[in-house]
C-alpha positions in Angstrom: 99.2 117.7 162.1 97.3 117.5 158.8 100.4 118.8 156.9 102.4 115.9 158.4 99.8 113.4 157.4 99.7 114.7 153.9 103.5 114.6 153.6 103.4 111.0 155.0 100.8 110.0 152.5 102.7 111.7 149.7 105.9 109.9 150.7 104.1 106.6 151.1 102.5 107.0 147.6 105.8 107.8 146.1 107.4 104.8 147.8 104.6 102.5 146.4 104.9 104.0 142.9 108.7 103.4 143.0 108.2 99.8 144.3 105.7 99.1 141.5 108.2 100.4 138.9 110.9 98.2 140.4 108.6 95.2 140.4 107.7 95.8 136.7 111.4 96.2 135.8 112.2 93.0 137.7 109.4 91.2 135.8 110.7 92.4 132.5 114.3 91.3 133.4 113.1 87.9 134.5 111.1 87.4 131.3 114.1 88.3 129.2 116.3 86.0 131.2 113.8 83.1 130.9 113.4 83.7 127.1 117.2 83.7 126.7 117.5 80.5 128.7 114.7 78.8 126.7 116.4 79.8 123.5 119.7 78.3 124.7 117.9 75.1 125.7 116.2 74.8 122.3 119.5 75.5 120.5 121.0 72.7 122.5 118.3 70.3 121.3 119.2 71.1 117.7 115.6 72.1 116.9 115.0 73.9 113.6 113.2 77.2 113.5 109.8 77.7 111.9 111.3 79.6 109.0 113.8 76.8 108.3 111.0 74.2 108.5 108.9 76.2 106.0 111.7 76.5 103.5 112.4 72.8 103.6 108.7 72.0 103.3 108.4 74.2 100.2 111.5 72.4 98.7 109.8 69.0 99.4 106.5 70.1 97.8 108.4 71.4 94.7 110.4 68.1 94.4 107.2 66.1 94.6 105.6 68.2 91.9 108.7 67.7 89.7 108.6 64.0 90.3 105.0 63.8 89.3 105.7 65.7 86.1 108.7 63.4 85.3 106.5 60.4 86.0 103.9 61.6 83.5 106.6 62.2 80.9 108.1 58.7 81.4 104.6 57.2 81.2 104.0 59.1 77.9 107.3 58.0 76.5 106.7 54.4 77.5 103.3 54.5 75.9 104.8 55.9 72.7 107.4 53.2 72.6 104.8 50.5 73.2 102.8 51.9 70.2 105.7 51.8 67.9 106.4 48.2 68.8 110.0 48.8 69.9 
Protein backbone atom coordinates (compact mmCIF):
# COMPACT_ATOMS: atom_id res chain seq x y z
CA UNK A 1 0.00 0.00 0.00
CA UNK A 2 2.82 2.42 0.78
CA UNK A 3 4.33 1.84 -2.67
CA UNK A 4 1.02 2.90 -4.17
CA UNK A 5 0.93 6.01 -2.03
CA UNK A 6 4.49 6.92 -3.05
CA UNK A 7 3.68 6.45 -6.72
CA UNK A 8 0.52 8.53 -6.31
CA UNK A 9 2.48 11.28 -4.58
CA UNK A 10 5.21 11.15 -7.25
CA UNK A 11 2.63 11.37 -10.02
CA UNK A 12 0.83 14.19 -8.23
CA UNK A 13 4.11 16.10 -7.74
CA UNK A 14 4.97 15.65 -11.42
CA UNK A 15 1.51 16.86 -12.40
CA UNK A 16 1.87 19.97 -10.21
CA UNK A 17 5.35 20.67 -11.60
CA UNK A 18 4.04 20.39 -15.16
CA UNK A 19 1.09 22.63 -14.30
CA UNK A 20 3.42 25.25 -12.81
CA UNK A 21 5.56 25.14 -15.94
CA UNK A 22 2.49 25.57 -18.13
CA UNK A 23 1.30 28.48 -16.01
CA UNK A 24 4.69 30.18 -16.30
CA UNK A 25 4.72 29.65 -20.06
CA UNK A 26 1.21 31.06 -20.32
CA UNK A 27 2.23 34.08 -18.26
CA UNK A 28 5.20 34.76 -20.53
CA UNK A 29 3.04 34.41 -23.65
CA UNK A 30 0.44 36.75 -22.17
CA UNK A 31 3.10 39.35 -21.29
CA UNK A 32 4.55 39.17 -24.80
CA UNK A 33 1.11 39.55 -26.37
CA UNK A 34 0.26 42.49 -24.11
CA UNK A 35 3.57 44.23 -24.88
CA UNK A 36 3.00 43.76 -28.61
CA UNK A 37 -0.54 45.13 -28.31
CA UNK A 38 0.68 48.13 -26.29
CA UNK A 39 3.39 48.80 -28.90
CA UNK A 40 0.79 48.68 -31.71
CA UNK A 41 -1.44 51.04 -29.73
CA UNK A 42 1.41 53.51 -29.16
CA UNK A 43 2.42 53.33 -32.81
CA UNK A 44 -1.15 54.19 -33.74
CA UNK A 45 -0.94 57.31 -31.57
CA UNK A 46 2.11 58.49 -33.51
CA UNK A 47 4.15 58.85 -30.31
CA UNK A 48 7.90 59.35 -30.68
CA UNK A 49 10.38 57.04 -29.03
CA UNK A 50 12.65 58.24 -26.23
CA UNK A 51 15.65 58.00 -28.57
CA UNK A 52 13.96 60.20 -31.19
CA UNK A 53 12.99 62.72 -28.51
CA UNK A 54 16.55 62.88 -27.19
CA UNK A 55 17.98 63.46 -30.68
CA UNK A 56 15.57 66.32 -31.39
CA UNK A 57 16.23 67.79 -27.96
CA UNK A 58 19.98 67.81 -28.62
CA UNK A 59 19.35 69.49 -31.98
CA UNK A 60 17.25 72.18 -30.29
CA UNK A 61 19.92 72.85 -27.64
CA UNK A 62 22.57 73.13 -30.35
CA UNK A 63 20.38 75.53 -32.35
CA UNK A 64 19.82 77.70 -29.27
CA UNK A 65 23.57 77.81 -28.60
CA UNK A 66 24.22 78.82 -32.20
CA UNK A 67 21.54 81.53 -31.98
CA UNK A 68 23.13 82.95 -28.85
CA UNK A 69 26.56 83.01 -30.54
CA UNK A 70 25.10 84.73 -33.61
CA UNK A 71 23.27 87.25 -31.43
CA UNK A 72 26.57 88.09 -29.70
CA UNK A 73 28.29 88.57 -33.08
CA UNK A 74 25.46 90.81 -34.32
CA UNK A 75 25.59 92.88 -31.13
CA UNK A 76 29.38 93.27 -31.52
CA UNK A 77 29.05 94.30 -35.17
CA UNK A 78 26.29 96.80 -34.36
CA UNK A 79 28.40 98.27 -31.58
CA UNK A 80 31.37 98.54 -33.92
CA UNK A 81 29.19 100.27 -36.55
CA UNK A 82 27.82 102.66 -33.93
CA UNK A 83 31.38 103.55 -32.85
CA UNK A 84 32.46 104.36 -36.42
CA UNK A 85 29.45 106.62 -36.86
CA UNK A 86 28.07 104.84 -39.90
